ZAMARGU-4260 file (C-alpha; in steps of 0.2 Angstrom, whole numbers, plus 5000, padded with zeros to 4 digits):
<rodrens>
0) 5103/4983/5172 | 5104/4984/5190 | 5091/4977/5202 | 5088/4994/5209 | 5081/4999/5193
5) 5072/4984/5187 | 5062/4979/5202 | 5052/4995/5204 | 5049/4996/5185 | 5042/4978/5186
10) 5032/4982/5201 | 5024/4997/5193 | 5020/4988/5177 | 5012/4975/5186 | 5002/4988/5196
15) 4997/4996/5179 | 4991/4979/5172 | 4980/4976/5187 | 4972/4992/5187 | 4968/4991/5169
20) 4961/4974/5171 | 4950/4981/5186 | 4943/4995/5176 | 4939/4982/5161 | 4929/4971/5173
25) 4920/4986/5182 | 4915/4992/5165 | 4909/4974/5160 | 4899/4972/5177 | 4891/4990/5175
30) 4885/4985/5158 | 4878/4969/5164 | 4869/4977/5178 | 4861/4989/5166 | 4855/4975/5155
35) 4837/4969/5160 | 4838/4953/5149 | 4855/4946/5158 | 4853/4932/5168 | 4852/4935/5187
40) 4865/4929/5199 | 4860/4914/5212 | 4865/4927/5225 | 4852/4939/5220 | 4838/4942/5232
45) 4824/4938/5219 | 4832/4922/5211 | 4832/4904/5218 | 4849/4899/5225 | 4846/4882/5218
50) 4847/4886/5200 | 4861/4886/5187 | 4874/4900/5190 | 4872/4915/5179 | 4890/4914/5172
55) 4891/4896/5168
</rodrens>
């Protein structure tokens, strides 16, 4: 295989992987935003910024 073929192929594959990971993360974030019982972030306006972070 020559570099003129493999480099664009690897670049497109990497881009595809990052797009899939971003979509999965987006879906998880939207699901968590809909859940009223999920712990709030310390960046939320109605939560103390001195508390334990939600994801720890």
